[in-house]
N, CA, C and O atoms as CSV, one atom per row, in Angstrom:
chain,resi,resn,atom,element,x,y,z
A,1,MET,N,N,0.844,-1.189,0.000
A,1,MET,CA,C,0.000,0.000,0.000
A,1,MET,C,C,0.883,1.244,0.000
A,1,MET,O,O,1.806,1.376,0.805
A,2,GLU,N,N,0.577,2.147,-0.919
A,2,GLU,CA,C,1.345,3.382,-0.983
A,2,GLU,C,C,0.682,4.452,-0.134
A,2,GLU,O,O,-0.540,4.511,0.000
A,3,ASN,N,N,1.522,5.284,0.427
A,3,ASN,CA,C,1.046,6.380,1.257
A,3,ASN,C,C,0.758,7.599,0.397
A,3,ASN,O,O,1.287,7.739,-0.706
A,4,SER,N,N,-0.078,8.465,0.914
A,4,SER,CA,C,-0.375,9.724,0.248
A,4,SER,C,C,0.773,10.699,0.498
A,4,SER,O,O,1.167,10.921,1.643
A,5,VAL,N,N,1.306,11.277,-0.573
A,5,VAL,CA,C,2.389,12.250,-0.452
A,5,VAL,C,C,1.846,13.607,-0.904
A,5,VAL,O,O,1.306,13.744,-2.001
A,6,ARG,N,N,2.004,14.606,-0.031
A,6,ARG,CA,C,1.525,15.953,-0.340
A,6,ARG,C,C,2.703,16.908,-0.301
A,6,ARG,O,O,3.478,16.916,0.655
A,7,LEU,N,N,2.832,17.709,-1.344
A,7,LEU,CA,C,3.876,18.735,-1.377
A,7,LEU,C,C,3.340,20.011,-0.762
A,7,LEU,O,O,2.283,20.510,-1.148
A,8,GLY,N,N,4.081,20.529,0.199
A,8,GLY,CA,C,3.716,21.816,0.784
A,8,GLY,C,C,3.877,22.919,-0.250
A,8,GLY,O,O,4.538,22.725,-1.271
A,9,ARG,N,N,3.287,24.053,0.004
A,9,ARG,CA,C,3.313,25.181,-0.925
A,9,ARG,C,C,4.742,25.592,-1.278
A,9,ARG,O,O,5.055,25.827,-2.445
A,10,GLU,N,N,5.606,25.678,-0.261
A,10,GLU,CA,C,6.994,26.085,-0.514
A,10,GLU,C,C,7.723,25.051,-1.355
A,10,GLU,O,O,8.498,25.404,-2.244
A,11,ALA,N,N,7.477,23.772,-1.079
A,11,ALA,CA,C,8.114,22.701,-1.843
A,11,ALA,C,C,7.651,22.730,-3.298
A,11,ALA,O,O,8.444,22.497,-4.210
A,12,GLN,N,N,6.376,23.015,-3.512
A,12,GLN,CA,C,5.862,23.136,-4.880
A,12,GLN,C,C,6.576,24.256,-5.627
A,12,GLN,O,O,6.958,24.092,-6.786
A,13,ALA,N,N,6.753,25.385,-4.966
A,13,ALA,CA,C,7.423,26.526,-5.592
A,13,ALA,C,C,8.887,26.195,-5.895
A,13,ALA,O,O,9.408,26.568,-6.947
A,14,GLU,N,N,9.540,25.501,-4.976
A,14,GLU,CA,C,10.939,25.111,-5.190
A,14,GLU,C,C,11.064,24.138,-6.363
A,14,GLU,O,O,11.987,24.240,-7.170
A,15,LEU,N,N,10.129,23.201,-6.446
A,15,LEU,CA,C,10.136,22.243,-7.544
A,15,LEU,C,C,9.943,22.959,-8.870
A,15,LEU,O,O,10.679,22.710,-9.825
A,16,ARG,N,N,8.969,23.838,-8.933
A,16,ARG,CA,C,8.693,24.581,-10.172
A,16,ARG,C,C,9.912,25.405,-10.588
A,16,ARG,O,O,10.267,25.431,-11.766
A,17,ALA,N,N,10.552,26.074,-9.634
A,17,ALA,CA,C,11.723,26.904,-9.936
A,17,ALA,C,C,12.872,26.049,-10.468
A,17,ALA,O,O,13.558,26.449,-11.409
A,18,ALA,N,N,13.083,24.889,-9.876
A,18,ALA,CA,C,14.172,24.007,-10.321
A,18,ALA,C,C,13.888,23.456,-11.721
A,18,ALA,O,O,14.781,23.423,-12.567
A,19,ILE,N,N,12.655,23.026,-11.963
A,19,ILE,CA,C,12.290,22.521,-13.292
A,19,ILE,C,C,12.499,23.623,-14.328
A,19,ILE,O,O,13.073,23.382,-15.390
A,20,ASP,N,N,12.034,24.825,-14.018
A,20,ASP,CA,C,12.179,25.950,-14.942
A,20,ASP,C,C,13.649,26.250,-15.219
A,20,ASP,O,O,14.028,26.498,-16.363
A,21,TRP,N,N,14.471,26.230,-14.183
A,21,TRP,CA,C,15.887,26.535,-14.363
A,21,TRP,C,C,16.545,25.494,-15.268
A,21,TRP,O,O,17.277,25.846,-16.193
A,22,TYR,N,N,16.285,24.219,-15.001
A,22,TYR,CA,C,16.875,23.172,-15.839
A,22,TYR,C,C,16.335,23.238,-17.261
A,22,TYR,O,O,17.086,23.001,-18.208
A,23,ALA,N,N,15.064,23.550,-17.436
A,23,ALA,CA,C,14.476,23.664,-18.775
A,23,ALA,C,C,15.090,24.826,-19.550
A,23,ALA,O,O,15.215,24.751,-20.772
A,24,GLU,N,N,15.472,25.888,-18.864
A,24,GLU,CA,C,16.145,27.001,-19.531
A,24,GLU,C,C,17.523,26.569,-20.043
A,24,GLU,O,O,17.990,27.070,-21.066
A,25,GLN,N,N,18.165,25.653,-19.343
A,25,GLN,CA,C,19.469,25.163,-19.777
A,25,GLN,C,C,19.302,24.280,-21.025
A,25,GLN,O,O,20.009,24.444,-22.019
A,26,ARG,N,N,18.361,23.351,-20.946
A,26,ARG,CA,C,17.976,22.465,-22.052
A,26,ARG,C,C,16.586,21.940,-21.723
A,26,ARG,O,O,16.359,21.432,-20.625
A,27,VAL,N,N,15.664,22.058,-22.653
A,27,VAL,CA,C,14.275,21.660,-22.406
A,27,VAL,C,C,14.198,20.243,-21.838
A,27,VAL,O,O,13.501,19.998,-20.853
A,28,GLU,N,N,14.914,19.319,-22.462
A,28,GLU,CA,C,14.829,17.927,-22.007
A,28,GLU,C,C,15.411,17.747,-20.607
A,28,GLU,O,O,15.059,16.793,-19.914
A,29,LEU,N,N,16.285,18.638,-20.186
A,29,LEU,CA,C,16.861,18.542,-18.841
A,29,LEU,C,C,15.805,18.839,-17.771
A,29,LEU,O,O,15.789,18.200,-16.719
A,30,GLY,N,N,14.935,19.796,-18.038
A,30,GLY,CA,C,13.830,20.076,-17.117
A,30,GLY,C,C,12.915,18.875,-16.974
A,30,GLY,O,O,12.484,18.537,-15.871
A,31,GLU,N,N,12.623,18.233,-18.092
A,31,GLU,CA,C,11.771,17.044,-18.075
A,31,GLU,C,C,12.461,15.888,-17.341
A,31,GLU,O,O,11.828,15.156,-16.581
A,32,TYR,N,N,13.749,15.741,-17.577
A,32,TYR,CA,C,14.505,14.678,-16.921
A,32,TYR,C,C,14.543,14.903,-15.410
A,32,TYR,O,O,14.377,13.956,-14.642
A,33,PHE,N,N,14.759,16.143,-14.979
A,33,PHE,CA,C,14.748,16.464,-13.551
A,33,PHE,C,C,13.395,16.082,-12.954
A,33,PHE,O,O,13.336,15.441,-11.905
A,34,TRP,N,N,12.307,16.474,-13.624
A,34,TRP,CA,C,10.978,16.152,-13.119
A,34,TRP,C,C,10.785,14.642,-12.979
A,34,TRP,O,O,10.233,14.187,-11.977
A,35,ARG,N,N,11.227,13.860,-13.959
A,35,ARG,CA,C,11.089,12.398,-13.877
A,35,ARG,C,C,11.857,11.831,-12.688
A,35,ARG,O,O,11.369,10.927,-12.008
A,36,GLU,N,N,13.048,12.353,-12.433
A,36,GLU,CA,C,13.843,11.863,-11.300
A,36,GLU,C,C,13.192,12.233,-9.961
A,36,GLU,O,O,13.209,11.441,-9.018
A,37,VAL,N,N,12.621,13.435,-9.885
A,37,VAL,CA,C,11.898,13.841,-8.672
A,37,VAL,C,C,10.678,12.943,-8.487
A,37,VAL,O,O,10.390,12.503,-7.374
A,38,ASP,N,N,9.974,12.678,-9.560
A,38,ASP,CA,C,8.786,11.826,-9.499
A,38,ASP,C,C,9.154,10.421,-9.009
A,38,ASP,O,O,8.420,9.837,-8.212
A,39,LYS,N,N,10.268,9.882,-9.469
A,39,LYS,CA,C,10.733,8.568,-9.000
A,39,LYS,C,C,11.042,8.605,-7.501
A,39,LYS,O,O,10.708,7.672,-6.770
A,40,ALA,N,N,11.674,9.673,-7.057
A,40,ALA,CA,C,12.014,9.794,-5.633
A,40,ALA,C,C,10.740,9.896,-4.788
A,40,ALA,O,O,10.666,9.311,-3.707
A,41,ILE,N,N,9.754,10.625,-5.268
A,41,ILE,CA,C,8.488,10.747,-4.537
A,41,ILE,C,C,7.777,9.393,-4.499
A,41,ILE,O,O,7.176,9.037,-3.485
A,42,ALA,N,N,7.842,8.646,-5.585
A,42,ALA,CA,C,7.234,7.306,-5.607
A,42,ALA,C,C,7.914,6.393,-4.583
A,42,ALA,O,O,7.247,5.603,-3.915
A,43,LEU,N,N,9.220,6.499,-4.462
A,43,LEU,CA,C,9.952,5.709,-3.455
A,43,LEU,C,C,9.488,6.081,-2.049
A,43,LEU,O,O,9.275,5.207,-1.209
A,44,ILE,N,N,9.335,7.377,-1.798
A,44,ILE,CA,C,8.878,7.848,-0.490
A,44,ILE,C,C,7.474,7.309,-0.191
A,44,ILE,O,O,7.193,6.874,0.925
A,45,ALA,N,N,6.599,7.343,-1.199
A,45,ALA,CA,C,5.224,6.856,-1.014
A,45,ALA,C,C,5.207,5.369,-0.686
A,45,ALA,O,O,4.419,4.916,0.144
A,46,LYS,N,N,6.079,4.619,-1.342
A,46,LYS,CA,C,6.110,3.173,-1.143
A,46,LYS,C,C,6.816,2.795,0.158
A,46,LYS,O,O,6.382,1.885,0.865
A,47,SER,N,N,7.904,3.497,0.468
A,47,SER,CA,C,8.717,3.173,1.645
A,47,SER,C,C,9.120,4.446,2.374
A,47,SER,O,O,10.231,4.939,2.177
A,48,PRO,N,N,8.248,4.985,3.206
A,48,PRO,CA,C,8.532,6.257,3.874
A,48,PRO,C,C,9.830,6.273,4.675
A,48,PRO,O,O,10.453,7.324,4.825
A,49,ASN,N,N,10.238,5.128,5.183
A,49,ASN,CA,C,11.465,5.085,5.971
A,49,ASN,C,C,12.719,4.876,5.119
A,49,ASN,O,O,13.813,4.701,5.657
A,50,ALA,N,N,12.564,4.893,3.800
A,50,ALA,CA,C,13.713,4.722,2.912
A,50,ALA,C,C,14.652,5.928,2.994
A,50,ALA,O,O,15.855,5.806,2.761
A,51,GLY,N,N,14.099,7.068,3.320
A,51,GLY,CA,C,14.921,8.264,3.430
A,51,GLY,C,C,15.816,8.223,4.652
A,51,GLY,O,O,15.556,7.490,5.606
A,52,THR,N,N,16.859,9.008,4.612
A,52,THR,CA,C,17.791,9.077,5.735
A,52,THR,C,C,17.458,10.270,6.617
A,52,THR,O,O,16.789,11.211,6.189
A,53,THR,N,N,17.933,10.216,7.846
A,53,THR,CA,C,17.790,11.378,8.714
A,53,THR,C,C,18.717,12.463,8.195
A,53,THR,O,O,19.613,12.192,7.395
A,54,VAL,N,N,18.503,13.686,8.646
A,54,VAL,CA,C,19.277,14.824,8.160
A,54,VAL,C,C,20.354,15.160,9.189
A,54,VAL,O,O,20.033,15.468,10.337
A,55,PRO,N,N,21.616,15.106,8.798
A,55,PRO,CA,C,22.701,15.429,9.727
A,55,PRO,C,C,22.537,16.835,10.297
A,55,PRO,O,O,22.183,17.774,9.584
A,56,GLY,N,N,22.797,16.957,11.574
A,56,GLY,CA,C,22.713,18.255,12.218
A,56,GLY,C,C,21.320,18.628,12.696
A,56,GLY,O,O,21.136,19.671,13.324
A,57,VAL,N,N,20.340,17.785,12.405
A,57,VAL,CA,C,18.967,18.028,12.854
A,57,VAL,C,C,18.690,17.066,14.004
A,57,VAL,O,O,18.983,15.874,13.914
A,58,SER,N,N,18.133,17.588,15.064
A,58,SER,CA,C,17.843,16.781,16.239
A,58,SER,C,C,17.062,15.526,15.871
A,58,SER,O,O,16.129,15.594,15.070
A,59,PRO,N,N,17.427,14.382,16.442
A,59,PRO,CA,C,16.690,13.152,16.165
A,59,PRO,C,C,15.234,13.226,16.630
A,59,PRO,O,O,14.407,12.414,16.217
A,60,GLU,N,N,14.927,14.185,17.476
A,60,GLU,CA,C,13.546,14.365,17.926
A,60,GLU,C,C,12.663,14.955,16.829
A,60,GLU,O,O,11.438,14.865,16.899
A,61,VAL,N,N,13.283,15.555,15.824
A,61,VAL,CA,C,12.539,16.091,14.683
A,61,VAL,C,C,12.486,14.976,13.641
A,61,VAL,O,O,13.521,14.607,13.088
A,62,PRO,N,N,11.304,14.436,13.364
A,62,PRO,CA,C,11.197,13.252,12.502
A,62,PRO,C,C,11.273,13.571,11.005
A,62,PRO,O,O,10.436,13.122,10.222
A,63,VAL,N,N,12.262,14.332,10.629
A,63,VAL,CA,C,12.403,14.723,9.227
A,63,VAL,C,C,13.380,13.777,8.536
A,63,VAL,O,O,14.385,13.362,9.116
A,64,ARG,N,N,13.063,13.445,7.285
A,64,ARG,CA,C,13.899,12.535,6.505
A,64,ARG,C,C,14.141,13.164,5.136
A,64,ARG,O,O,13.486,14.135,4.758
A,65,ARG,N,N,15.095,12.587,4.400
A,65,ARG,CA,C,15.336,13.097,3.051
A,65,ARG,C,C,15.723,11.953,2.125
A,65,ARG,O,O,16.311,10.953,2.537
A,66,VAL,N,N,15.372,12.138,0.866
A,66,VAL,CA,C,15.744,11.233,-0.212
A,66,VAL,C,C,16.431,12.089,-1.260
A,66,VAL,O,O,15.956,13.171,-1.604
A,67,PHE,N,N,17.549,11.595,-1.761
A,67,PHE,CA,C,18.283,12.339,-2.778
A,67,PHE,C,C,17.673,12.101,-4.150
A,67,PHE,O,O,17.184,11.011,-4.448
A,68,VAL,N,N,17.710,13.138,-4.980
A,68,VAL,CA,C,17.236,13.037,-6.354
A,68,VAL,C,C,18.415,12.544,-7.191
A,68,VAL,O,O,19.459,13.195,-7.248
A,69,ARG,N,N,18.246,11.412,-7.826
A,69,ARG,CA,C,19.322,10.815,-8.633
A,69,ARG,C,C,19.833,11.767,-9.708
A,69,ARG,O,O,19.049,12.381,-10.432
A,70,LYS,N,N,21.149,11.882,-9.803
A,70,LYS,CA,C,21.851,12.635,-10.842
A,70,LYS,C,C,21.696,14.150,-10.759
A,70,LYS,O,O,22.136,14.861,-11.662
A,71,PHE,N,N,21.079,14.656,-9.693
A,71,PHE,CA,C,20.923,16.095,-9.509
A,71,PHE,C,C,21.297,16.443,-8.075
A,71,PHE,O,O,21.156,15.610,-7.180
A,72,PRO,N,N,21.772,17.661,-7.848
A,72,PRO,CA,C,22.174,18.047,-6.482
A,72,PRO,C,C,20.989,18.516,-5.632
A,72,PRO,O,O,21.018,19.607,-5.061
A,73,TYR,N,N,19.968,17.697,-5.556
A,73,TYR,CA,C,18.751,18.029,-4.812
A,73,TYR,C,C,18.362,16.891,-3.887
A,73,TYR,O,O,18.716,15.733,-4.104
A,74,ALA,N,N,17.627,17.255,-2.853
A,74,ALA,CA,C,17.032,16.265,-1.962
A,74,ALA,C,C,15.586,16.656,-1.712
A,74,ALA,O,O,15.228,17.833,-1.752
A,75,ILE,N,N,14.772,15.659,-1.457
A,75,ILE,CA,C,13.381,15.873,-1.072
A,75,ILE,C,C,13.325,15.661,0.431
A,75,ILE,O,O,13.634,14.578,0.927
A,76,VAL,N,N,12.928,16.701,1.149
A,76,VAL,CA,C,12.868,16.663,2.611
A,76,VAL,C,C,11.403,16.501,3.002
A,76,VAL,O,O,10.536,17.224,2.511
A,77,TYR,N,N,11.135,15.541,3.895
A,77,TYR,CA,C,9.739,15.252,4.206
A,77,TYR,C,C,9.543,14.790,5.650
A,77,TYR,O,O,10.478,14.385,6.342
A,78,LEU,N,N,8.291,14.871,6.062
A,78,LEU,CA,C,7.857,14.394,7.370
A,78,LEU,C,C,6.821,13.295,7.154
A,78,LEU,O,O,5.989,13.384,6.251
A,79,VAL,N,N,6.878,12.269,7.982
A,79,VAL,CA,C,5.913,11.170,7.887
A,79,VAL,C,C,4.901,11.326,9.017
A,79,VAL,O,O,5.253,11.340,10.196
A,80,TYR,N,N,3.644,11.443,8.625
A,80,TYR,CA,C,2.550,11.501,9.588
A,80,TYR,C,C,1.767,10.194,9.502
A,80,TYR,O,O,2.043,9.354,8.645
A,81,LYS,N,N,0.808,10.029,10.375
A,81,LYS,CA,C,0.019,8.796,10.421
A,81,LYS,C,C,-0.691,8.534,9.085
A,81,LYS,O,O,-0.670,7.407,8.589
A,82,ASN,N,N,-1.315,9.560,8.502
A,82,ASN,CA,C,-2.126,9.364,7.304
A,82,ASN,C,C,-1.535,9.914,6.021
A,82,ASN,O,O,-2.113,9.728,4.949
A,83,GLU,N,N,-0.400,10.585,6.104
A,83,GLU,CA,C,0.192,11.134,4.894
A,83,GLU,C,C,1.668,11.454,5.106
A,83,GLU,O,O,2.182,11.451,6.224
A,84,ILE,N,N,2.312,11.724,4.001
A,84,ILE,CA,C,3.698,12.173,4.010
A,84,ILE,C,C,3.676,13.586,3.444
A,84,ILE,O,O,3.094,13.836,2.389
A,85,ARG,N,N,4.319,14.507,4.159
A,85,ARG,CA,C,4.324,15.898,3.705
A,85,ARG,C,C,5.737,16.288,3.305
A,85,ARG,O,O,6.658,16.259,4.121
A,86,VAL,N,N,5.896,16.653,2.034
A,86,VAL,CA,C,7.177,17.147,1.535
A,86,VAL,C,C,7.271,18.615,1.927
A,86,VAL,O,O,6.416,19.422,1.561
A,87,ILE,N,N,8.323,18.954,2.679
A,87,ILE,CA,C,8.458,20.331,3.139
A,87,ILE,C,C,9.477,21.118,2.339
A,87,ILE,O,O,9.509,22.346,2.420
A,88,ALA,N,N,10.323,20.426,1.558
A,88,ALA,CA,C,11.308,21.149,0.747
A,88,ALA,C,C,11.830,20.281,-0.377
A,88,ALA,O,O,11.991,19.070,-0.229
A,89,ILE,N,N,12.088,20.914,-1.492
A,89,ILE,CA,C,12.868,20.336,-2.585
A,89,ILE,C,C,14.120,21.205,-2.581
A,89,ILE,O,O,14.136,22.285,-3.171
A,90,THR,N,N,15.150,20.738,-1.924
A,90,THR,CA,C,16.284,21.596,-1.596
A,90,THR,C,C,17.539,21.274,-2.395
A,90,THR,O,O,17.893,20.111,-2.593
A,91,HIS,N,N,18.195,22.323,-2.842
A,91,HIS,CA,C,19.488,22.188,-3.507
A,91,HIS,C,C,20.510,21.884,-2.415
A,91,HIS,O,O,20.519,22.539,-1.372
A,92,LEU,N,N,21.352,20.915,-2.646
A,92,LEU,CA,C,22.264,20.446,-1.607
A,92,LEU,C,C,23.447,21.366,-1.341
A,92,LEU,O,O,24.137,21.210,-0.334
A,93,ARG,N,N,23.688,22.320,-2.229
A,93,ARG,CA,C,24.850,23.190,-2.045
A,93,ARG,C,C,24.472,24.638,-1.731
A,93,ARG,O,O,25.325,25.525,-1.760
A,94,ARG,N,N,23.222,24.870,-1.439
A,94,ARG,CA,C,22.770,26.230,-1.129
A,94,ARG,C,C,22.025,26.246,0.199
A,94,ARG,O,O,21.235,25.345,0.484
A,95,ARG,N,N,22.266,27.230,0.980
A,95,ARG,CA,C,21.530,27.485,2.225
A,95,ARG,C,C,21.109,26.216,2.973
A,95,ARG,O,O,19.921,25.896,3.020
A,96,PRO,N,N,22.048,25.507,3.546
A,96,PRO,CA,C,21.689,24.270,4.241
A,96,PRO,C,C,20.662,24.493,5.357
A,96,PRO,O,O,20.757,25.429,6.151
A,97,ARG,N,N,19.710,23.620,5.377
A,97,ARG,CA,C,18.674,23.581,6.419
A,97,ARG,C,C,17.843,24.862,6.558
A,97,ARG,O,O,17.294,25.124,7.628
A,98,TYR,N,N,17.746,25.661,5.490
A,98,TYR,CA,C,16.892,26.858,5.509
A,98,TYR,C,C,15.439,26.486,5.794
A,98,TYR,O,O,14.671,27.313,6.286
A,99,TRP,N,N,15.066,25.267,5.492
A,99,TRP,CA,C,13.690,24.802,5.582
A,99,TRP,C,C,13.281,24.390,7.004
A,99,TRP,O,O,12.125,24.033,7.232
A,100,LEU,N,N,14.217,24.436,7.956
A,100,LEU,CA,C,13.899,23.991,9.331
A,100,LEU,C,C,12.715,24.727,9.945
A,100,LEU,O,O,11.988,24.162,10.762
A,101,SER,N,N,12.520,25.968,9.561
A,101,SER,CA,C,11.386,26.725,10.119
A,101,SER,C,C,10.043,26.140,9.665
A,101,SER,O,O,9.009,26.457,10.252
A,102,ARG,N,N,10.045,25.309,8.647
A,102,ARG,CA,C,8.809,24.678,8.139
A,102,ARG,C,C,8.404,23.464,8.960
A,102,ARG,O,O,7.281,22.978,8.830
A,103,VAL,N,N,9.289,22.974,9.789
A,103,VAL,CA,C,9.007,21.796,10.605
A,103,VAL,C,C,8.254,22.253,11.839
A,103,VAL,O,O,8.728,23.101,12.595
A,104,LYS,N,N,7.078,21.681,12.034
A,104,LYS,CA,C,6.257,22.075,13.194
A,104,LYS,C,C,5.889,20.873,13.993
A,104,LYS,O,O,5.201,20.992,15.007
């Protein structure tokens, strides 16, 4: 059984910005990025615990991340009883842990 995965508003905006940026470089690159993100989200839906904990974040904060294959991005998410909430689609080399304020 797959879990419901919901992208938060900020994560949606980050995803759109990344797709747009890659598409500006090469149209097919934007599409390829989207496919890799979609695969990572499918993995999260199927196996919520497949993601790793985030270094430097307290273990009391149940946040996990899955890396996007072939791109310097990670999908940061929280697992709740009835759904998985993606709180960030984060570039791995920019502003580390800027998304911590989204964890409640």
